[in-house]
C-alpha positions as a printed Julia matrix, in Angstrom:
250×3 Matrix{Float64}:
   0.0     0.0     0.0
   1.24    3.46   -0.78
   2.1     5.88    2.04
   0.49    8.85    0.28
  -3.2     9.56   -0.11
  -5.11   11.2    -2.95
  -8.05   13.54   -3.11
 -10.05   15.44   -5.71
 -11.93   18.71   -5.58
 -14.59   20.46   -7.66
 -15.41   24.16   -7.57
 -18.18   25.78   -9.66
 -17.44   29.45  -10.08
 -20.93   30.55  -11.17
 -22.79   29.04   -8.21
 -20.01   28.66   -5.66
 -20.84   24.96   -5.27
 -17.91   22.81   -4.17
 -17.14   19.2    -3.35
 -14.21   17.23   -1.94
 -13.54   13.54   -2.58
 -11.26   11.12   -0.78
  -9.71    8.67   -3.24
  -7.67    6.53   -0.88
  -4.06    5.46   -1.06
  -3.86    3.99   -4.56
  -5.24    6.72   -6.84
  -2.63    8.69   -8.78
  -2.7    12.45   -9.32
  -3.68   11.79  -12.95
  -6.61    9.61  -11.87
  -7.72   12.23   -9.34
  -7.77   14.94  -12.03
  -9.77   12.73  -14.4
 -12.17   11.81  -11.6
 -12.79   15.5   -10.84
 -13.77   16.18  -14.46
 -15.96   13.05  -14.51
 -17.83   14.12  -11.38
 -18.26   17.63  -12.79
 -19.8    16.25  -15.98
 -22.22   14.1   -13.94
 -23.46   16.89  -11.66
 -27.12   17.82  -12.08
 -26.46   21.51  -11.44
 -23.97   21.44  -14.32
 -26.18   19.5   -16.72
 -29.2    21.71  -15.94
 -27.48   25.07  -15.68
 -28.75   28.08  -17.64
 -25.47   28.73  -19.46
 -25.2    27.51  -23.03
 -21.4    27.2   -22.81
 -19.71   25.27  -20.03
 -16.01   25.72  -19.34
 -14.32   22.89  -17.44
 -10.87   23.95  -16.26
  -7.93   21.81  -15.19
  -4.24   22.49  -14.61
  -3.27   19.12  -16.11
  -2.6    19.21  -19.84
  -2.04   15.45  -19.84
  -5.53   14.84  -18.46
  -7.18   17.22  -20.91
  -5.42   15.5   -23.82
  -6.4    12.07  -22.5
 -10.12   12.78  -22.05
 -10.24   14.48  -25.46
  -8.61   11.56  -27.26
 -10.86    9.07  -29.1
  -8.63    6.19  -27.97
  -7.67    5.12  -24.48
  -6.9     1.94  -22.55
  -8.11    3.45  -19.29
 -11.66    2.63  -18.19
 -11.73    5.78  -16.06
 -10.65    8.01  -18.95
 -13.17    6.3   -21.24
 -15.95    6.88  -18.7
 -14.95   10.52  -18.37
 -14.9    10.97  -22.13
 -18.37    9.42  -22.43
 -19.71   11.72  -19.7
 -18.3    14.77  -21.46
 -19.77   13.63  -24.77
 -23.16   13.21  -23.1
 -22.91   16.68  -21.57
 -21.88   18.11  -24.93
 -25.17   16.83  -26.35
 -26.97   19.36  -24.15
 -24.46   22.23  -23.87
 -21.39   23.51  -25.62
 -18.52   22.14  -23.55
 -15.0    23.54  -23.65
 -12.05   22.04  -21.8
  -9.65   24.77  -20.68
  -6.12   24.44  -19.39
  -5.14   26.84  -16.6
  -1.61   27.04  -15.17
  -1.35   25.59  -11.7
  -0.09   27.45   -8.62
  -0.44   30.82  -10.33
  -3.02   32.31   -8.0
  -6.04   31.68  -10.23
  -8.9    31.75   -7.66
 -11.02   28.89   -9.02
  -8.06   26.59   -9.53
  -6.6    27.43   -6.14
  -9.92   26.65   -4.49
 -10.16   23.31   -6.32
  -6.66   22.45   -5.09
  -7.68   23.31   -1.53
 -10.72   21.06   -1.84
  -8.55   18.24   -3.18
  -6.23   18.57   -0.18
  -9.27   18.62    2.09
 -10.29   15.29    0.57
  -7.05   13.72    1.82
  -8.3    13.82    5.39
 -11.73   12.36    4.69
 -12.5     8.63    5.1
 -12.91    6.64    1.89
 -16.49    5.93    0.92
 -16.02    2.28    0.03
 -13.32   -0.37   -0.24
 -10.02    0.36   -1.91
  -8.89    0.77   -4.58
 -11.45    3.48   -5.32
 -10.44    4.01   -8.96
  -8.55    0.83   -9.76
  -4.78    0.48   -9.84
  -2.65    1.69  -12.73
   0.18   -0.37  -14.18
   2.63    2.19  -12.82
   1.18    1.86   -9.33
   1.38   -1.94   -9.52
   5.04   -1.72  -10.53
   5.74    0.71   -7.68
   3.98   -1.49   -5.11
   5.81   -4.62   -6.25
   9.12   -2.76   -6.37
   8.65   -1.48   -2.81
   7.67   -4.96   -1.59
  10.69   -6.57   -3.26
  12.99   -3.87   -1.87
  11.71   -4.46    1.67
  12.04   -8.24    1.3
  15.58   -7.83   -0.01
  16.49   -5.71    3.01
  14.98   -8.27    5.38
  16.81  -11.11    3.65
  20.1    -9.22    3.9
  19.7    -8.51    7.61
  18.83  -12.16    8.34
  21.73  -13.49    6.26
  24.53  -14.72    8.53
  27.05  -14.97    5.69
  28.86  -12.21    3.81
  30.55  -11.13    7.04
  32.84   -8.54    5.53
  30.13   -7.01    3.37
  27.95   -6.67    6.49
  30.69   -4.51    8.02
  29.96   -1.9     5.35
  26.38   -2.44    4.18
  23.25   -2.46    6.31
  20.99   -3.33    3.37
  20.07   -2.33   -0.18
  20.43    1.36   -0.97
  19.27    2.75   -4.31
  21.3     5.95   -4.11
  24.44    3.98   -3.25
  23.74    1.65   -6.18
  23.53    4.6    -8.57
  26.76    6.02   -7.2
  28.59    2.72   -7.65
  27.31    2.17  -11.18
  28.49    5.65  -12.13
  32.06    4.73  -11.22
  34.51    3.75  -13.91
  35.16    0.05  -14.44
  38.46    0.05  -12.56
  37.11    1.99   -9.56
  33.99   -0.16   -9.45
  36.14   -3.3    -9.44
  38.13   -1.96   -6.5
  34.99   -0.96   -4.62
  33.4    -4.38   -5.08
  36.62   -5.96   -3.83
  36.55   -3.8    -0.7
  32.88   -4.48    0.01
  33.2    -8.24   -0.42
  36.73   -8.76    0.89
  37.71  -10.4    -2.4
  40.67   -8.13   -3.09
  44.46   -8.13   -2.93
  44.67   -7.98    0.86
  46.49  -10.73    2.72
  43.5   -12.46    4.32
  41.86  -13.13    0.96
  45.16  -14.07   -0.65
  45.79  -16.44    2.27
  42.4   -18.1     1.78
  43.13  -18.79   -1.89
  46.62  -20.11   -1.14
  48.77  -17.23   -2.35
  49.94  -15.82    1.02
  51.28  -17.83    3.95
  49.68  -15.62    6.61
  46.44  -13.61    6.8
  47.97  -11.03    9.16
  48.48   -7.42    8.11
  51.99   -6.87    6.78
  52.02   -3.25    8.03
  51.19   -3.73   11.71
  50.95   -7.49   12.25
  48.14   -6.9    14.76
  45.15   -8.21   12.89
  43.93   -9.99    9.79
  44.44   -7.92    6.66
  40.79   -7.32    5.71
  39.17   -4.22    4.18
  37.76   -3.3     7.61
  41.21   -3.53    9.19
  42.97   -1.78    6.31
  40.54    1.14    6.1
  39.66    1.64    9.75
  42.0    -0.06   12.21
  45.56   -0.53   10.98
  47.8     1.72   13.12
  50.16    2.22   10.19
  47.52    4.44    8.58
  46.36    6.14   11.77
  47.84    9.55   10.88
  46.26    9.94    7.4
  43.02    8.48    8.8
  43.01   11.11   11.55
  43.71   13.84    9.01
  40.71   12.84    6.89
  38.2    11.63    9.49
  39.38   13.33   12.69
  40.1    10.01   14.38
  42.85    7.45   14.11
  40.52    4.45   14.19
  37.15    3.91   12.53
  34.63    1.7    14.29
  32.71   -1.07   12.57
  29.16   -0.33   11.53
  26.77   -1.48   14.26
  24.39   -4.24   13.16
């Protein structure tokens, strides 16, 4: 389930009528905008108004293009288009784009009503407007990301990698993938311990001892090399303000 909630608002400038709708936690902003136009087209005070021309305003150009298009794969957009076509059989209907957040009174009031809808209880089971493909992908991606983090924390292996990583991190992933091939290779070696330090070389039979050749006080691992070896205490203090870096707490 998404953490955000959606709402829609309608404001009729000629009569001052207004309405807020709570659309739950699955509706997208696009769906909320389409829903607002759909509800406007269905209103009796709109269909029976005295004006011959009806202007329906929205600050979403994408929505206006979608409901004006003869083709769509969205049931909601199709329903909205049908409602507008029915209304156009009685009145001249014009869809008007207005720039958002520019102080236009009617649009600002509609935005306020939409925000008001966020705090109202949903009138029915969710999802109110169905779930878009994009929302499904986002929900599955979030679920998989959480499961991956849980699996990593429960994993008792990968000891050296656990010294540096507390779980999956998308921003860290992007940063690593933006490194050059050589730097990325070195970083992977540090994170996994599979690099040219003595402990790894000892495990694969190249070195006779896993101990650090600089200080001889501990196994030559990335954690020791980067944070604990006394031979590098001075440059470490110059960069980090301390001569020894502590392991990340689990």
